[in-house]
N, C-alpha and C positions, 0 to 999 in steps of 0.2 A: 504494499499499499504505499502511497505518496504522502509524505507530510511536508507542512510549510510551518513557518513561524516557530524555526528551531531559534530558541532564546535562551542566553544564560545570563543571570544577574547574580551579583553578591551585595551584602550590605552588612555593617556592623552595626550591633545593637548592644552597646556597652560592652561586656566582654565576651559576646557572642558574635560570631560570623554566620550568616546565614547565605548558602548557596541555593540556587534555584535553576532547574534547567526545565524548559517546558516545550511542547511541540503541539501541532494542531493538523487533524487529518479530515477527511471527509465524513468519518462515523464518529468523530469525537476528538478528544484531547487528553493529553496526561501531563503532569509534572511531578519533579522528584525534588523534595527539598531537605536540606541537611542544615542543621544547627550544630555548629562546632563551638565548642567554649575554648575560647582564647584569652585568658585573664591578663590584664596588662602587669598585674604584680606576679612575677614568678613563683612566690611562695604561697600564692592562693589555691584553694582547693580548685582542682579541675573536674568538671563534671563529664560524664559520657555524652558522646554525639548523640543527637536525636533526628530520625530521618523519617519521611513519610512518602510513598508513592500513591499520587491521585489521579483515579482515572475520570474523565468527564464525557459520558455515553452522550450522544447526540439523539438517540432514540434509547429507550428502555430496553436493557437486557431482559431475557426471560425471566430471572429470579426477581426483575424489579416492575414487571407489568402489573398494571393496576394502581401503581403508586404514584403519587403526584410528583413532577420534576422536584429535584432538591434545589434547583434554581431556575429561574425564569428569563435573567439575564446574565447568563456565565460571561465573565471575562474573557474565556478562551473559545468557548464555541460560538458566543456571540447570540445566544438563544437559550431555550431550554436546554438542561442537562440533568441527566441522572448521576450523582456523584457517588463513588466509591473509593476506598483506598485501604491501605495496609502500611502499619509501620514496622511490624515483624519482618515481613520479607524485604522490606526497604534496608532494614540494618543489617540483618543477617546474610542476604543474599548479593544485593546490590551495592550498599554501602563499602564492602571491601574491596570491589573492583573499582568502583568510581573514585573512591579516595585515591587510589593509587593512579587512575587515571588523571584526575585532578592535580596530584602532584608533578605530573609530567606535563600538563598543560594540554591534555588529549581530550579535548572537548567533543571532537568529531566521533571518538570511541565512544564516548559517553551517550551521545545522541543515536548512534547506532544500535547499541544495546537498548535504549528507551524504545527506538523504534520496533525492535522485536518484541518488547514487553508490549509495545500499544497493539502490535499486529496479534497476539496472543489474547488480547482482551476486546479488541473493537472489531476485528475481522472476522471472516466467514471460518469453519472449523476447519477447512483445508490448509488455512495458514498456520495452524497450531502445530502441523507435521513438519514445518521448516526446522533447519538445524539453527540454533543460536549462534549468531556471529562470533568470531575472533576478535 
């Protein structure tokens, strides 16, 4: 599936750095957020990174049929969306890869993995049989 609006942003909020990658496709959108604790005081307590992978479906997936949309003016899809996410998968599966790629400045690799993840969630069942990109 083709995706547009590949966007990476980061911002500092106090002692936290928030990284965000987002992309948009014909069937919805996805964004990944990582909040990394980087205290200015080296002696300060460091907290664990927090992550989330959020899927914005342009039409309700089967398990959300009959539910009202989560948003009626989604900032990514531009209209209705049915929103779902996972922090456990984001932290345990994606963040170890993304953090390595981030240190290497490889945003293209991060977006390639995000496209694969979006294909698994937003596309037809035949797409789920593809191999994960390297």
